[in-house]
Steps between C-alpha positions, in 0.01 A plus 500: 500500500605688811295798599683833510542640849330830578691745717343768717637854484670447835666180378619670180657783701663250736644309203632822346665600828649151525657549156289244312521620141255230385222696666559773240405254226186415694416871542560559127284207389216575742465856374581456131145481362368810679808704405479376142137608479578846639798565269327374186194715573722806540698512175763244593628189334569154632872583520418785739322264739808293582724805539257685726416203717866404541586856605204514739592166661855629552362815664283285730807290578713807581233680702380202700856404595527826694432447874272807518281382211131465593247371249188717525298317234482158341832410337319457167362855528842637592663327203223619267547859617875476434434368149252779428745766616783348296276474194383861526862616530595290199213639294591856590862431414406356163244778452265243353205598713411823677208355690418130508144552610358733238210722600554433872452869573147483364409265783647716773254786481211607278652850504789355303275382220475755228628606163859559611746241628585543867871546556665229709733751671205710612327194641813387684547851642144493630560155646808632682266719706311194624776366720703181474228247588242627254756552226635147540155342519374677187824423315477132588139486385495719190853482368619157614166320474514338843184355648356627828629185671853549366499864607381399845788255534759746369383791712396316816123558486274253678307390191386593148195688632723729706711566190186575298378749761841670516519513119161671491617760754822560307312541171264752657798700626665480157179622336490799733863587432442481125181708523682765704790524258318477168183599323328231297600674174868479606480124481 
């Protein structure tokens, strides 16, 4: 039995730009199991996996065919991020799920733990005051469930430890903003 060839990210992009549609099948098959796991763990069905992955592969195809396209992370990470964004949009559209990761706010700050439920809009407003980098980093971590390594690749940090240090700084700033705006009994 012949062994299946493994393509590097650079080779995949070259094949896409050359118009090789067979590379899309390779991209689909190589990422199917991780996408399937994500979708099934987040209120999706097996039928959703194929639809999402096909749409994501098409987006990769369209974006990477553009001459100005620059891949800033591993292709697998880029594809996974596209799938997650598509899935969240689909869930919102279907109104099946308000928040995939229940109780995420409880992990953001001990101030948020209490008898009342913290309002998502209030949290997002507070996060807006942090600036784009902190807001994106915290969103990737708490709302999208990305690992420190994935965040580092997506945001251009040197390594996971740098991401962890930046996340800590961002959380501290978010805590201060929340403490300035609210009393503990407000939450």
